[in-house]
N, C-alpha and C positions, 0 to 999 in steps of 0.2 A: 504494499500500499503506499502511496506516496503522500508525501509531508501534507500537502494542500489539501489532500482527501482525508486525513486524518484530523486535521483543524477543523476542516468542515463538520465533521461526525462530533467531534469535541463540543463545536458551537451549538449544535443542534441539542445534542444532550442538555447541556446547560441552559439553554431556553426552555424545554420540556421541564427540568425539574424547576425553574423559577416560575413557569406557569403554573406547576403542580401547588406551588409554596402560594400562590396567589402575590408573586415579587415580580411577576413578568406582567407586559401588557399595561402597565400604570404610568402613564406620562406625569410628565414635572406638573400639570397644570391640573390634574386629579390630583394627586396626591396633596397637592397644595391646599386644594378645598376642601381635603378630608383633614388636614392638620388644622386649616381655619374652622372649620366646625365643630373639633376637639376642643378647640379652644375656646370657642363662645361658650358651648356646653360648660366648661368646666367654669367658665366665667359667671354663667347664669346659677351653677350649682354653689359658689363661693358667694353671690348676692345673696341668694335665698336662706342659707346659712347665716349671714350677718343679721339679716331680719329676725330670724329665729333664735339665735344665741345672743346672750348677754356679751360683752367685752370679755369678763373674766372667765366666762364658761369659752368663747373662741379662743382666749388665750391658752386656756387648759387643754383644749383639743391641738391646739396648733404643737405645744409642747410634747403631747401623746404621738402625733405625726411625726416629731423627729426621732422620735424611739422606735414605734411602730406604726408605720404609714399603713400597713394593711388591716390593724384594730382602727385605727382611725377613720380609715375609709369606711369600716363598718359601722362604725359609729355614726357617721354622717348619714350612712345611706338611712340607719334607724330612723334618726331625726326626722330627714327628708320624707320618708314613708308617713311617718306619725303625722307629720305638716299636711300631707296631701290628703290624710284619710281624715282631716280635722280633729285629731286627737290632740293637739297642741292648741290651747287657747291663749296662752303667754308666752312671753319669752322664755326660753329654758335657761334658768339661772345655773351657775355653778355647782350647787349642793346638787339641784335634778341631775347635773350631768355626772356626777359623782355617782349617784344611787343607779342610773342608768348603766354605767360604766361596771358596778358592780355585780349588776344584773347579767350584763351581756359576760363577765368574767365566770361567774358559777354556773351558766350554761355551756362554755367553752373553756370548760377546764380540762387541760391535757394532762392524762399520769404518764409520768415517766418512771421508765423501766429501766435497771441497770442489770446486765449480765455480766458475769465475770466468768470467764470460762478457762483454766489453766491450760497449758500445753503441756503435751507428755515430755516426760525428760527420760533421759536414758537410764537416770539412776532410781525411777520411781517403780516400785513393786505392783505387777499386776496379777 
């Protein structure tokens, strides 16, 4: 097989793999519009949270997000869902946020288990 033929096969295969992963066929304009939509959705989310949470609660949630971003995102989701369903009538204070965090912690507590296995030694008796 000649070198140009091998290169053409590699290019086709690479395009197939990229198309399977969804990375191919996206032009820069489409990617830019997707990024813009994500940014706008995040801005809207933050605006809604600023209306629902007090400044102290927002500060606490920001500190949590620094340490555990996935947990903070989950708490934000719970708060936003409750607000959309009309379960939150007033601003969420820091104390209410703390009680919500405690409820979530009890629901998602992971039990850690440590198992120690000794490797057999030559000196061990069987």
